[in-house]
DSSP file (Angstrom, degrees, kcal/mol; ACC not computed):
  #  RESIDUE AA STRUCTURE BP1 BP2  ACC     N-H-->O    O-->H-N    N-H-->O    O-->H-N    TCO  KAPPA ALPHA  PHI   PSI    X-CA   Y-CA   Z-CA
    1    1 A M              0   0    0      0, 0.0     2,-0.4     0, 0.0     0, 0.0   0.000 360.0 360.0 360.0 135.6 -120.3   38.4   19.8
    2    2 A I        -     0   0    0      1,-0.0     2,-0.2     0, 0.0     0, 0.0  -0.718 360.0-136.2 -92.3 132.5 -117.7   40.5   18.1
    3    3 A Q        -     0   0    0     -2,-0.4     3,-0.1     1,-0.1    -1,-0.0  -0.592  19.6-111.6 -90.0 150.6 -114.1   40.2   19.2
    4    4 A K        -     0   0    0     -2,-0.2    -1,-0.1     1,-0.1     0, 0.0  -0.591  41.2-104.2 -75.8 135.6 -111.9   43.1   19.8
    5    5 A P        -     0   0    0      0, 0.0    -1,-0.1     0, 0.0     2,-0.0  -0.304  39.9-111.2 -62.2 144.4 -109.0   43.2   17.3
    6    6 A S        -     0   0    0      1,-0.1     3,-0.5    -3,-0.1     4,-0.3  -0.274  17.4-118.6 -74.9 164.0 -105.7   42.1   18.6
    7    7 A G  S >  S+     0   0    0      1,-0.2     3,-0.7     2,-0.1     4,-0.3   0.618 101.2  77.9 -76.5 -13.2 -102.8   44.5   19.2
    8    8 A R  G >  S+     0   0    0      1,-0.2     3,-1.6     2,-0.2    -1,-0.2   0.880  85.4  58.1 -67.6 -37.5 -100.6   42.7   16.7
    9    9 A S  G 3  S+     0   0    0     -3,-0.5    -1,-0.2     1,-0.3    -2,-0.1   0.714 103.8  53.1 -68.9 -18.8 -102.2   44.1   13.6
   10   10 A H  G <  S+     0   0    0     -3,-0.7    -1,-0.3    -4,-0.3    -2,-0.2   0.430  82.9 111.6 -96.4   0.8 -101.4   47.6   14.7
   11   11 A M  S <  S-     0   0    0     -3,-1.6     2,-0.3    -4,-0.3    -3,-0.0  -0.471  72.9-114.7 -74.2 145.9  -97.7   47.1   15.3
   12   12 A E        -     0   0    0     -2,-0.1     2,-0.4     1,-0.0    -1,-0.1  -0.594  26.5-127.5 -79.7 140.0  -95.3   48.8   12.9
   13   13 A R        -     0   0    0     -2,-0.3     2,-0.3     1,-0.0    -1,-0.0  -0.711  17.8-131.0 -89.1 137.9  -93.3   46.5   10.7
   14   14 A E        -     0   0    0     -2,-0.4     2,-0.4     1,-0.0    -1,-0.0  -0.667  19.7-123.8 -85.7 141.4  -89.5   47.0   10.6
   15   15 A E        -     0   0    0     -2,-0.3     2,-0.5     1,-0.0    -1,-0.0  -0.669  22.2-125.8 -82.0 138.1  -87.8   47.2    7.3
   16   16 A L        -     0   0    0     -2,-0.4     2,-0.5     2,-0.0    -1,-0.0  -0.719  23.9-158.9 -83.7 129.8  -85.0   44.7    6.7
   17   17 A K        -     0   0    0     -2,-0.5     2,-0.5     2,-0.0    -2,-0.0  -0.937  11.7-135.1-112.6 131.6  -81.8   46.4    5.7
   18   18 A L        -     0   0    0     -2,-0.5     2,-0.9     1,-0.0    -2,-0.0  -0.732  12.8-143.0 -87.0 124.7  -79.1   44.4    3.9
   19   19 A N        +     0   0    0     -2,-0.5     4,-0.3     1,-0.1    -1,-0.0  -0.789  24.7 172.7 -90.8 105.6  -75.6   45.0    5.3
   20   20 A L     >  +     0   0    0     -2,-0.9     4,-2.5     1,-0.2     5,-0.2   0.460  51.9  96.4 -92.0  -3.2  -73.3   44.9    2.3
   21   21 A T  H  > S+     0   0    0      1,-0.2     4,-2.3     2,-0.2     5,-0.2   0.914  84.7  45.9 -59.1 -47.9  -70.2   46.0    4.1
   22   22 A P  H  > S+     0   0    0      0, 0.0     4,-2.1     0, 0.0    -1,-0.2   0.887 113.3  51.1 -64.0 -35.0  -68.7   42.5    4.7
   23   23 A Y  H  > S+     0   0    0     -4,-0.3     4,-2.2     2,-0.2    -2,-0.2   0.918 110.9  47.1 -66.5 -43.6  -69.4   41.5    1.1
   24   24 A I  H  X S+     0   0    0     -4,-2.5     4,-2.3     2,-0.2    -1,-0.2   0.894 110.4  53.2 -65.5 -40.2  -67.7   44.7   -0.3
   25   25 A D  H  X S+     0   0    0     -4,-2.3     4,-2.1    -5,-0.2    -1,-0.2   0.907 109.2  49.8 -59.6 -42.1  -64.7   44.1    2.0
   26   26 A F  H  X S+     0   0    0     -4,-2.1     4,-2.4     1,-0.2    -2,-0.2   0.918 110.4  49.2 -62.8 -44.7  -64.4   40.5    0.7
   27   27 A L  H  X S+     0   0    0     -4,-2.2     4,-2.4     2,-0.2    -2,-0.2   0.891 110.1  50.5 -64.9 -40.0  -64.5   41.7   -2.9
   28   28 A V  H  X S+     0   0    0     -4,-2.3     4,-2.1     2,-0.2    -1,-0.2   0.921 112.2  47.6 -63.5 -43.6  -61.8   44.3   -2.4
   29   29 A T  H  X S+     0   0    0     -4,-2.1     4,-2.2     1,-0.2    -2,-0.2   0.908 111.9  50.5 -63.3 -42.0  -59.6   41.7   -0.7
   30   30 A L  H  X S+     0   0    0     -4,-2.4     4,-2.4     2,-0.2    -2,-0.2   0.902 109.5  49.9 -63.5 -42.6  -60.2   39.3   -3.6
   31   31 A I  H  X S+     0   0    0     -4,-2.4     4,-2.4     2,-0.2    -1,-0.2   0.907 110.5  49.9 -64.3 -42.7  -59.3   41.9   -6.2
   32   32 A V  H  X S+     0   0    0     -4,-2.1     4,-2.1     1,-0.2    -1,-0.2   0.917 111.6  49.3 -62.5 -42.5  -56.1   42.8   -4.5
   33   33 A F  H  X S+     0   0    0     -4,-2.2     4,-2.0     2,-0.2    -2,-0.2   0.914 111.3  48.9 -62.6 -43.8  -55.1   39.1   -4.2
   34   34 A L  H  X S+     0   0    0     -4,-2.4     4,-2.3     2,-0.2    -2,-0.2   0.897 110.8  49.8 -65.3 -40.5  -55.9   38.5   -7.9
   35   35 A I  H  X S+     0   0    0     -4,-2.4     4,-1.6     1,-0.2    -1,-0.2   0.910 111.0  49.6 -65.0 -41.2  -53.9   41.5   -9.0
   36   36 A A  H  X S+     0   0    0     -4,-2.1     4,-1.0     1,-0.2    -1,-0.2   0.867 112.0  49.0 -65.0 -35.6  -50.9   40.4   -6.9
   37   37 A T  H  X S+     0   0    0     -4,-2.0     4,-1.9     1,-0.2     3,-0.3   0.881 107.4  54.1 -71.1 -38.9  -51.1   36.9   -8.4
   38   38 A I  H  < S+     0   0    0     -4,-2.3    -1,-0.2     1,-0.2    -2,-0.2   0.853 103.8  56.0 -64.9 -35.0  -51.3   38.1  -12.0
   39   39 A I  H  < S+     0   0    0     -4,-1.6    -1,-0.2     1,-0.2    -2,-0.2   0.852 113.6  40.4 -66.6 -34.2  -48.1   40.1  -11.5
   40   40 A V  H >< S+     0   0    0     -4,-1.0     3,-1.4    -3,-0.3    -2,-0.2   0.789 100.1  75.4 -84.0 -29.9  -46.2   37.0  -10.5
   41   41 A A  G >< S+     0   0    0     -4,-1.9     3,-2.0     1,-0.3    -2,-0.2   0.809  79.5  66.9 -59.5 -39.8  -47.7   34.5  -13.0
   42   42 A P  G >  S+     0   0    0      0, 0.0     3,-1.4     0, 0.0    -1,-0.3   0.684  84.0  76.0 -61.5 -14.8  -45.9   35.6  -16.2
   43   43 A A  G <  S+     0   0    0     -3,-1.4    -2,-0.1     1,-0.3    -3,-0.1   0.717  94.4  51.4 -66.4 -18.7  -42.6   34.3  -14.8
   44   44 A A  G <  S+     0   0    0     -3,-2.0     2,-0.3    -4,-0.2    -1,-0.3   0.295  82.2 115.9-101.6   9.5  -43.7   30.7  -15.5
   45   45 A I    <   -     0   0    0     -3,-1.4     2,-0.5    -4,-0.1     0, 0.0  -0.637  52.4-150.2 -85.1 134.0  -44.7   31.1  -19.1
   46   46 A L        -     0   0    0     -2,-0.3     2,-0.6     2,-0.0    -2,-0.1  -0.878  14.4-131.7-100.8 132.6  -42.7   29.2  -21.8
   47   47 A N        -     0   0    0     -2,-0.5     2,-0.4     2,-0.0    -2,-0.0  -0.746  28.9-179.7 -85.8 122.6  -42.5   30.7  -25.2
   48   48 A I        -     0   0    0     -2,-0.6     2,-0.7   112,-0.1   114,-0.1  -0.987  22.4-137.7-124.8 129.8  -43.4   28.2  -27.9
   49   49 A N        -     0   0    0     -2,-0.4   114,-0.1   112,-0.4    -2,-0.0  -0.781  19.5-159.8 -89.6 117.2  -43.3   29.0  -31.6
   50   50 A L        -     0   0    0     -2,-0.7   112,-0.1   112,-0.1     2,-0.1  -0.731  26.8-103.5 -93.9 144.9  -46.3   27.5  -33.4
   51   51 A P        -     0   0    0      0, 0.0     2,-0.1     0, 0.0    -1,-0.1  -0.385  37.1-122.5 -66.9 144.3  -46.2   27.0  -37.1
   52   52 A S        -     0   0    0      1,-0.1     3,-0.3    -2,-0.1    -3,-0.0  -0.445  15.9-117.8 -84.5 161.9  -48.1   29.6  -39.1
   53   53 A A  S    S+     0   0    0      1,-0.3     2,-0.6    -2,-0.1    -1,-0.1   0.870 107.9  33.3 -67.9 -36.9  -50.9   28.6  -41.5
   54   54 A S  S    S-     0   0    0      3,-0.0    -1,-0.3     0, 0.0     3,-0.0  -0.881  80.8-158.5-124.2 100.9  -49.1   30.1  -44.5
   55   55 A A        -     0   0    0     -2,-0.6     2,-0.1    -3,-0.3    -2,-0.0  -0.540  27.9-107.9 -76.5 139.7  -45.3   29.7  -44.2
   56   56 A P        -     0   0    0      0, 0.0     2,-0.3     0, 0.0    -1,-0.1  -0.409  32.3-133.0 -68.3 143.1  -43.3   32.1  -46.4
   57   57 A T        -     0   0    0     -2,-0.1     2,-0.4    -3,-0.0    -3,-0.0  -0.731  10.5-141.1 -98.2 147.9  -41.6   30.5  -49.3
   58   58 A V        -     0   0    0     -2,-0.3     5,-0.1     2,-0.0     0, 0.0  -0.896  22.2-115.4-109.0 134.8  -38.0   31.1  -50.2
   59   59 A A    >>  -     0   0    0     -2,-0.4     3,-1.3     1,-0.1     4,-0.9  -0.369  27.0-117.3 -64.5 146.1  -36.9   31.5  -53.8
   60   60 A P  T 34 S+     0   0    0      0, 0.0     3,-0.4     0, 0.0    -1,-0.1   0.817 114.2  57.4 -56.9 -32.6  -34.5   28.7  -55.0
   61   61 A A  T 34 S+     0   0    0      1,-0.2    -2,-0.0     3,-0.0    -3,-0.0   0.793 107.1  49.0 -68.7 -26.6  -31.7   31.2  -55.6
   62   62 A Q  T <4 S+     0   0    0     -3,-1.3    -1,-0.2     2,-0.1     2,-0.1   0.628  87.3 105.2 -88.1 -14.0  -31.9   32.3  -52.0
   63   63 A Q     <  -     0   0    0     -4,-0.9     2,-0.2    -3,-0.4    -4,-0.0  -0.425  67.8-132.8 -70.0 139.3  -31.8   28.8  -50.5
   64   64 A E        -     0   0    0     -2,-0.1    -1,-0.1     1,-0.1    -2,-0.1  -0.596   8.8-131.0 -89.1 155.2  -28.5   27.8  -48.9
   65   65 A Q        +     0   0    0     -2,-0.2    -1,-0.1     2,-0.1     3,-0.1   0.191  64.3 127.1 -91.5  16.2  -27.0   24.5  -49.6
   66   66 A K        -     0   0    0      1,-0.1     2,-0.1    51,-0.0    -2,-0.1  -0.480  69.3-102.8 -73.1 143.6  -26.4   23.7  -45.9
   67   67 A P        +     0   0    0      0, 0.0    50,-0.4     0, 0.0     2,-0.3  -0.414  45.6 179.7 -68.5 141.3  -27.8   20.4  -44.8
   68   68 A S        -     0   0    0     -2,-0.1     2,-0.3    49,-0.1    47,-0.0  -0.913  11.9-157.9-137.2 165.3  -31.0   20.5  -42.8
   69   69 A I        -     0   0    0     -2,-0.3     2,-0.9    46,-0.1    51,-0.2  -0.991  21.7-132.8-143.6 146.3  -33.3   18.0  -41.2
   70   70 A T        -     0   0    0     -2,-0.3    15,-1.7    48,-0.0     2,-0.3  -0.876  37.8-159.3 -98.6  99.9  -37.0   18.0  -40.1
   71   71 A L  E     -Ab  84 121A   0     -2,-0.9    51,-2.4    49,-0.6     2,-0.4  -0.650  13.2-175.6 -90.4 134.1  -36.5   16.5  -36.7
   72   72 A T  E     -Ab  83 122A   0     11,-3.4    11,-3.2    -2,-0.3     2,-0.5  -0.997   6.8-170.1-129.8 130.6  -39.4   14.8  -34.8
   73   73 A V  E     -Ab  82 123A   0     49,-2.8    51,-3.1    -2,-0.4     2,-0.5  -0.987   8.8-164.4-120.4 124.5  -39.3   13.5  -31.3
   74   74 A A  E     -Ab  81 124A   0      7,-3.2     7,-2.2    -2,-0.5     2,-0.6  -0.919  10.1-148.6-111.9 132.6  -42.2   11.4  -30.1
   75   75 A I  E     +Ab  80 125A   0     49,-2.8    51,-1.6    -2,-0.5     2,-0.3  -0.888  28.8 168.3 -98.5 118.2  -42.9   10.6  -26.4
   76   76 A R  E >   -A   79   0A   0      3,-2.8     3,-0.7    -2,-0.6    -2,-0.0  -0.750  50.7-106.2-121.8 170.4  -44.6    7.2  -26.1
   77   77 A H  T 3  S+     0   0    0     -2,-0.3     3,-0.1     1,-0.2    17,-0.1   0.676 121.7  51.9 -70.9 -15.8  -45.3    5.0  -23.1
   78   78 A T  T 3  S-     0   0    0      1,-0.3    16,-1.2    15,-0.1     2,-0.3   0.556 124.6 -85.4 -95.7 -10.3  -42.4    2.7  -24.3
   79   79 A G  E <   -AC  76  93A   0     -3,-0.7    -3,-2.8    14,-0.2     2,-0.3  -0.978  65.1 -32.0 142.9-154.7  -39.8    5.5  -24.6
   80   80 A F  E     -AC  75  92A   0     12,-2.7    12,-2.7    -2,-0.3     2,-0.5  -0.809  40.4-161.2-105.0 143.6  -38.7    8.1  -27.1
   81   81 A T  E     -A   74   0A   0     -7,-2.2    -7,-3.2    -2,-0.3     2,-0.5  -0.995   8.3-162.8-121.9 126.0  -38.8    7.8  -30.9
   82   82 A I  E     +A   73   0A   0     -2,-0.5     7,-2.8     8,-0.4     2,-0.3  -0.923  13.3 173.6-110.6 130.7  -36.6   10.2  -32.9
   83   83 A G  E     -AD  72  88A   0    -11,-3.2   -11,-3.4    -2,-0.5     2,-0.3  -0.954   8.6-174.8-133.9 153.9  -37.2   10.7  -36.6
   84   84 A G  E >   -AD  71  87A   0      3,-3.0     3,-2.2    -2,-0.3   -13,-0.2  -0.912  64.3 -19.1-155.1 125.7  -35.8   13.0  -39.2
   85   85 A S  T 3  S-     0   0    0    -15,-1.7     3,-0.1    -2,-0.3   -14,-0.1   0.865 128.8 -43.2  49.3  46.4  -36.6   13.7  -42.9
   86   86 A G  T 3  S+     0   0    0    -16,-0.3     2,-0.3     1,-0.3    -1,-0.3   0.189 117.3 108.1  91.1 -17.2  -38.5   10.4  -43.3
   87   87 A A  E <   -D   84   0A   0     -3,-2.2    -3,-3.0     0, 0.0     2,-0.6  -0.741  56.9-148.1 -96.3 143.1  -36.0    8.2  -41.4
   88   88 A V  E     -D   83   0A   0     -2,-0.3    -5,-0.2    -5,-0.2     3,-0.1  -0.947  11.5-149.6-111.0 123.0  -36.8    6.8  -38.0
   89   89 A L        -     0   0    0     -7,-2.8    -7,-0.3    -2,-0.6     0, 0.0  -0.410  40.5 -73.0 -81.9 163.9  -33.9    6.3  -35.6
   90   90 A P        -     0   0    0      0, 0.0    -8,-0.4     0, 0.0     2,-0.2  -0.217  57.4-104.1 -57.5 148.7  -33.8    3.5  -33.1
   91   91 A E        -     0   0    0    -10,-0.1     2,-0.9    -3,-0.1   -10,-0.2  -0.491  19.7-133.7 -76.5 141.8  -36.2    4.0  -30.1
   92   92 A I  E     -C   80   0A   0    -12,-2.7   -12,-2.7    -2,-0.2     8,-0.2  -0.864  33.7-152.5 -94.5 106.4  -34.8    5.1  -26.8
   93   93 A T  E     -C   79   0A   0     -2,-0.9     7,-0.3   -14,-0.2   -14,-0.2  -0.208  25.1 -77.5 -80.4 169.1  -36.6    2.7  -24.4
   94   94 A L        -     0   0    0    -16,-1.2     2,-0.5     5,-0.1     5,-0.2  -0.303  40.6-148.1 -63.0 147.8  -37.5    3.2  -20.8
   95   95 A K  B >  S-F   98   0B   0      3,-3.5     3,-1.6     1,-0.1    -1,-0.0  -0.979  75.6 -16.1-124.5 117.8  -34.7    2.8  -18.3
   96   96 A N  T 3  S-     0   0    0     -2,-0.5    -1,-0.1     1,-0.3     3,-0.1   0.861 129.1 -53.6  56.2  38.6  -35.5    1.5  -14.8
   97   97 A G  T 3  S+     0   0    0      1,-0.2     2,-0.3    -3,-0.0    -1,-0.3   0.474 124.5  85.9  80.0   2.1  -39.2    2.2  -15.4
   98   98 A G  B <  S-F   95   0B   0     -3,-1.6    -3,-3.5    -5,-0.1    -1,-0.2  -0.823  87.7 -82.2-130.1 169.9  -38.6    5.9  -16.3
   99   99 A Y        -     0   0    0     -2,-0.3     2,-1.2    -5,-0.2     3,-0.2  -0.478  36.4-130.1 -73.7 141.3  -37.7    7.9  -19.4
  100  100 A D     >  +     0   0    0     -7,-0.3     4,-1.7    -8,-0.2     5,-0.1  -0.712  34.3 168.5 -95.5  85.2  -33.9    8.0  -20.3
  101  101 A Y  H  > S+     0   0    0     -2,-1.2     4,-2.5     1,-0.2    -1,-0.2   0.813  74.0  58.2 -69.0 -30.8  -33.4   11.8  -20.7
  102  102 A D  H  > S+     0   0    0      2,-0.2     4,-2.4     1,-0.2    -1,-0.2   0.920 106.8  46.8 -66.3 -43.2  -29.6   11.4  -20.7
  103  103 A A  H  > S+     0   0    0      2,-0.2     4,-2.2     1,-0.2    -1,-0.2   0.891 112.7  50.8 -65.1 -38.5  -29.7    9.0  -23.7
  104  104 A L  H  X S+     0   0    0     -4,-1.7     4,-2.3     2,-0.2    -2,-0.2   0.923 110.4  49.6 -62.4 -44.1  -32.1   11.4  -25.5
  105  105 A S  H  X S+     0   0    0     -4,-2.5     4,-2.1     1,-0.2    -2,-0.2   0.909 110.3  49.8 -62.7 -43.1  -29.8   14.3  -24.8
  106  106 A Q  H  X S+     0   0    0     -4,-2.4     4,-2.0     1,-0.2    -1,-0.2   0.906 111.5  48.5 -63.0 -42.0  -26.8   12.4  -26.2
  107  107 A K  H  X S+     0   0    0     -4,-2.2     4,-2.1     1,-0.2    -1,-0.2   0.894 110.8  50.9 -65.5 -39.4  -28.6   11.5  -29.3
  108  108 A L  H  X S+     0   0    0     -4,-2.3     4,-2.6     2,-0.2    -1,-0.2   0.862 107.3  53.6 -66.9 -35.3  -29.8   15.1  -29.8
  109  109 A I  H  X S+     0   0    0     -4,-2.1     4,-2.0     2,-0.2    -1,-0.2   0.915 108.7  49.8 -64.0 -42.2  -26.2   16.3  -29.4
  110  110 A E  H  X S+     0   0    0     -4,-2.0     4,-1.4     1,-0.2    -2,-0.2   0.919 112.6  46.7 -60.8 -44.0  -25.1   13.9  -32.2
  111  111 A I  H  X S+     0   0    0     -4,-2.1     4,-2.2     1,-0.2    -2,-0.2   0.896 110.0  53.3 -66.0 -40.0  -27.9   15.1  -34.4
  112  112 A K  H  < S+     0   0    0     -4,-2.6    -1,-0.2     1,-0.2    -2,-0.2   0.860 106.2  53.5 -64.2 -35.6  -27.0   18.8  -33.7
  113  113 A K  H  < S+     0   0    0     -4,-2.0    -1,-0.2     1,-0.2    -2,-0.2   0.846 111.8  45.1 -68.4 -32.4  -23.4   18.2  -34.6
  114  114 A M  H  < S+     0   0    0     -4,-1.4    -2,-0.2     1,-0.3    -1,-0.2   0.838 127.9  27.8 -76.7 -33.4  -24.5   16.7  -38.0
  115  115 A Y    ><  +     0   0    0     -4,-2.2     3,-1.1    -5,-0.1    -1,-0.3  -0.673  69.7 166.6-128.2  75.5  -27.0   19.6  -38.6
  116  116 A P  T 3  S+     0   0    0      0, 0.0    -1,-0.1     0, 0.0    -3,-0.1   0.745  74.2  54.0 -67.6 -23.4  -25.7   22.7  -36.7
  117  117 A D  T 3  S+     0   0    0    -50,-0.4     2,-0.4     2,-0.0   -49,-0.1   0.581  83.2 102.0 -88.1  -8.7  -28.0   25.2  -38.4
  118  118 A T    <   +     0   0    0     -3,-1.1    -3,-0.1    -6,-0.2   -48,-0.0  -0.619  34.7 161.1 -79.0 128.0  -31.2   23.3  -37.6
  119  119 A T        +     0   0    0     -2,-0.4    41,-2.3    39,-0.1     2,-0.3   0.480  46.4  84.4-121.5  -8.8  -33.0   24.9  -34.7
  120  120 A D  E     + e   0 160A   0    -51,-0.2   -49,-0.6    39,-0.2     2,-0.3  -0.733  46.3 174.6-105.6 150.8  -36.6   23.6  -35.0
  121  121 A V  E     -be  71 161A   0     39,-2.4    41,-2.4    -2,-0.3     2,-0.6  -0.988  26.2-133.5-146.5 147.8  -38.0   20.3  -33.7
  122  122 A I  E     -be  72 162A   0    -51,-2.4   -49,-2.8    -2,-0.3     2,-0.6  -0.936  20.4-158.6-105.3 121.5  -41.5   18.8  -33.7
  123  123 A L  E     -be  73 163A   0     39,-3.6    41,-2.6    -2,-0.6     2,-0.3  -0.897  12.2-177.4-104.5 118.1  -42.4   17.3  -30.3
  124  124 A L  E     +be  74 164A   0    -51,-3.1   -49,-2.8    -2,-0.6     2,-0.3  -0.865   1.5 179.9-112.7 147.3  -45.2   14.7  -30.4
  125  125 A S  E     -be  75 165A   0     39,-1.0    41,-2.1    -2,-0.3   -49,-0.2  -0.991  33.5-103.8-144.3 154.2  -46.7   12.9  -27.4
  126  126 A E    >   -     0   0    0    -51,-1.6     3,-1.6    -2,-0.3    41,-0.1  -0.434  45.2-106.7 -70.5 154.3  -49.4   10.4  -26.8
  127  127 A P  T 3  S+     0   0    0      0, 0.0    -1,-0.1     0, 0.0    38,-0.0   0.778 114.1  46.3 -59.4 -31.0  -52.6   11.9  -25.3
  128  128 A D  T 3  S+     0   0    0      2,-0.0     2,-0.3     3,-0.0     3,-0.1   0.093  76.7 129.0-105.1  25.4  -52.1   10.7  -21.8
  129  129 A I    <   -     0   0    0     -3,-1.6    -4,-0.0   -54,-0.1   -52,-0.0  -0.605  67.0-105.6 -74.7 137.8  -48.5   11.6  -21.2
  130  130 A K     >  -     0   0    0     -2,-0.3     4,-1.7     1,-0.1     3,-0.2  -0.294  18.1-124.9 -67.2 149.4  -48.0   13.5  -18.0
  131  131 A Y  H  > S+     0   0    0      1,-0.2     4,-2.4     2,-0.2     5,-0.2   0.858 108.8  59.1 -62.5 -38.4  -47.3   17.3  -18.2
  132  132 A D  H  > S+     0   0    0      1,-0.2     4,-2.3     2,-0.2    -1,-0.2   0.896 105.7  48.8 -59.8 -40.8  -44.1   17.0  -16.2
  133  133 A I  H  > S+     0   0    0     -3,-0.2     4,-2.4     2,-0.2    -1,-0.2   0.913 109.9  51.9 -65.7 -42.8  -42.6   14.5  -18.7
  134  134 A L  H  X S+     0   0    0     -4,-1.7     4,-2.1     1,-0.2    -2,-0.2   0.920 111.9  45.8 -59.8 -45.7  -43.5   16.9  -21.6
  135  135 A I  H  X S+     0   0    0     -4,-2.4     4,-2.3     2,-0.2    -1,-0.2   0.896 111.3  52.4 -66.0 -40.6  -41.9   19.8  -19.9
  136  136 A H  H  X S+     0   0    0     -4,-2.3     4,-1.9     1,-0.2    -1,-0.2   0.897 110.4  48.1 -63.6 -40.1  -38.8   17.8  -19.1
  137  137 A V  H  X S+     0   0    0     -4,-2.4     4,-2.3     2,-0.2    -1,-0.2   0.891 109.3  53.5 -66.7 -39.3  -38.4   16.7  -22.7
  138  138 A M  H  X S+     0   0    0     -4,-2.1     4,-1.8     1,-0.2    -2,-0.2   0.907 109.0  48.9 -61.8 -41.2  -38.9   20.3  -23.9
  139  139 A D  H  X S+     0   0    0     -4,-2.3     4,-1.7     1,-0.2    -1,-0.2   0.893 110.9  50.6 -63.9 -39.0  -36.0   21.3  -21.6
  140  140 A T  H  < S+     0   0    0     -4,-1.9    -2,-0.2     1,-0.2    -1,-0.2   0.860 110.1  50.4 -66.5 -35.9  -33.9   18.5  -22.9
  141  141 A L  H  < S+     0   0    0     -4,-2.3    17,-2.8     1,-0.2    -1,-0.2   0.836 107.8  53.9 -70.4 -33.1  -34.6   19.6  -26.5
  142  142 A R  H  < S-     0   0    0     -4,-1.8    15,-3.1     1,-0.2     2,-0.3   0.934 121.7 -12.5 -70.4 -47.7  -33.7   23.2  -25.8
  143  143 A E  E  <  -G  156   0C   0     -4,-1.7     2,-0.3    13,-0.3    13,-0.2  -0.985  52.5-152.4-154.7 161.3  -30.2   22.7  -24.4
  144  144 A A  E     -G  155   0C   0     11,-2.3    11,-3.6    -2,-0.3     2,-0.7  -0.960  23.9-121.4-134.6 152.5  -27.7   20.2  -23.1
  145  145 A I  E     -G  154   0C   0     -2,-0.3     2,-0.3     9,-0.2     9,-0.2  -0.864  37.3-177.8 -94.8 118.1  -24.8   20.4  -20.6
  146  146 A V  E     -G  153   0C   0      7,-2.7     7,-2.6    -2,-0.7     2,-0.6  -0.856  22.3-134.5-117.5 152.8  -21.6   19.3  -22.3
  147  147 A T  E     +G  152   0C   0     -2,-0.3     2,-0.4     5,-0.2     5,-0.2  -0.935  26.7 172.1-109.5 120.1  -18.1   19.0  -21.0
  148  148 A E  E >  S-G  151   0C   0      3,-2.9     3,-2.0    -2,-0.6    -2,-0.0  -0.995  71.6 -12.3-129.3 125.6  -15.3   20.4  -23.1
  149  149 A N  T 3  S-     0   0    0     -2,-0.4    -1,-0.1     1,-0.3     3,-0.1   0.851 129.2 -54.8  54.6  38.2  -11.7   20.6  -21.8
  150  150 A G  T 3  S+     0   0    0      1,-0.2     2,-0.4    -3,-0.0    -1,-0.3   0.474 117.1 113.7  78.0   1.3  -12.9   19.9  -18.3
  151  151 A Q  E <   -G  148   0C   0     -3,-2.0    -3,-2.9     2,-0.0     2,-0.4  -0.889  59.4-140.8-108.9 135.0  -15.4   22.8  -18.4
  152  152 A K  E     +G  147   0C   0     -2,-0.4     2,-0.3    -5,-0.2    -5,-0.2  -0.779  30.1 165.2 -92.1 136.5  -19.1   22.3  -18.3
  153  153 A R  E     -G  146   0C   0     -7,-2.6    -7,-2.7    -2,-0.4     2,-0.4  -0.979  38.8-105.1-146.5 158.8  -21.2   24.6  -20.6
  154  154 A A  E     -G  145   0C   0     -2,-0.3     2,-0.5    -9,-0.2    -9,-0.2  -0.715  30.1-158.3 -86.9 132.5  -24.7   24.8  -21.9
  155  155 A M  E     -G  144   0C   0    -11,-3.6   -11,-2.3    -2,-0.4     2,-0.3  -0.954  16.0-130.2-113.4 123.1  -25.1   23.9  -25.6
  156  156 A A  E     +G  143   0C   0     -2,-0.5   -13,-0.3   -13,-0.2   -14,-0.1  -0.549  34.2 168.1 -71.6 131.7  -28.1   25.2  -27.5
  157  157 A L        -     0   0    0    -15,-3.1   -15,-0.2    -2,-0.3   -14,-0.2   0.703  61.9 -19.1-107.3 -88.3  -29.8   22.3  -29.3
  158  158 A F        +     0   0    0    -17,-2.8   -39,-0.1     1,-0.1   -37,-0.1  -0.766  59.8 166.6-131.0  84.7  -33.3   22.9  -30.8
  159  159 A P        +     0   0    0      0, 0.0     2,-1.1     0, 0.0   -39,-0.2   0.708  59.0  81.3 -77.2 -18.9  -35.0   25.9  -29.2
  160  160 A D  E     -e  120   0A   0    -41,-2.3   -39,-2.4  -112,-0.1     2,-0.5  -0.740  66.8-179.5 -91.6  98.8  -37.8   26.3  -31.7
  161  161 A I  E     -e  121   0A   0     -2,-1.1     2,-0.4   -41,-0.2  -112,-0.4  -0.847  17.3-168.6-108.1 129.7  -40.3   23.6  -30.6
  162  162 A S  E     -e  122   0A   0    -41,-2.4   -39,-3.6    -2,-0.5     2,-0.4  -0.946  17.7-144.4-111.1 138.4  -43.7   22.8  -32.2
  163  163 A I  E     +e  123   0A   0     -2,-0.4     2,-0.2   -41,-0.2   -39,-0.2  -0.828  28.7 148.9-110.1 140.5  -46.0   20.6  -30.2
  164  164 A G  E     -e  124   0A   0    -41,-2.6   -39,-1.0    -2,-0.4     2,-0.4  -0.843  40.2 -97.7-150.2-172.8  -48.4   18.0  -31.6
  165  165 A E  E     -e  125   0A   0     -2,-0.2     2,-0.3   -41,-0.2   -39,-0.2  -0.926  36.0-109.3-120.0 141.9  -50.0   14.6  -30.8
  166  166 A V        -     0   0    0    -41,-2.1     2,-0.6    -2,-0.4   -92,-0.0  -0.511  30.5-142.4 -68.8 129.5  -48.9   11.2  -31.9
  167  167 A V              0   0    0     -2,-0.3    -1,-0.1     1,-0.1   -41,-0.0  -0.842 360.0 360.0 -96.0 125.8  -51.3    9.8  -34.5
  168  168 A K              0   0    0     -2,-0.6    -1,-0.1     0, 0.0    -2,-0.0   0.459 360.0 360.0 -87.9 360.0  -51.9    6.1  -34.0
């Protein structure tokens, strides 16, 4: 006996339509947020001068006879090490379990008084030194607050900072 076909096979199928409106609304909101964030972000950028691959050479007649130093400050887990032109100064050790930024600043002021025309410094750090410590040392290298005649003022130290890693 032949069965009668069911009514299901003759029903029309509905097409599925994808509603993209919420997705487009999300993308527009995201783009506006990103543009607003990009406008604010450049305020936190620090300008750092990196050494060029080929430094210009100065003719001996043009060189000035002023004393200069190649200053290097290394951040280690034991404290700071300051070196200059082949000489290594005593290490500034940790104070109460933290870095002694005041002692570093005082030593840098002494060095700046001996070499007033030097503006560059090489900052080295061990690979796992925290970023906050690196930034704090960079701020200490750039300027110091000194008291003269009862007045506090900012003294520029070594604003041209090159960054590297301590080689063990």
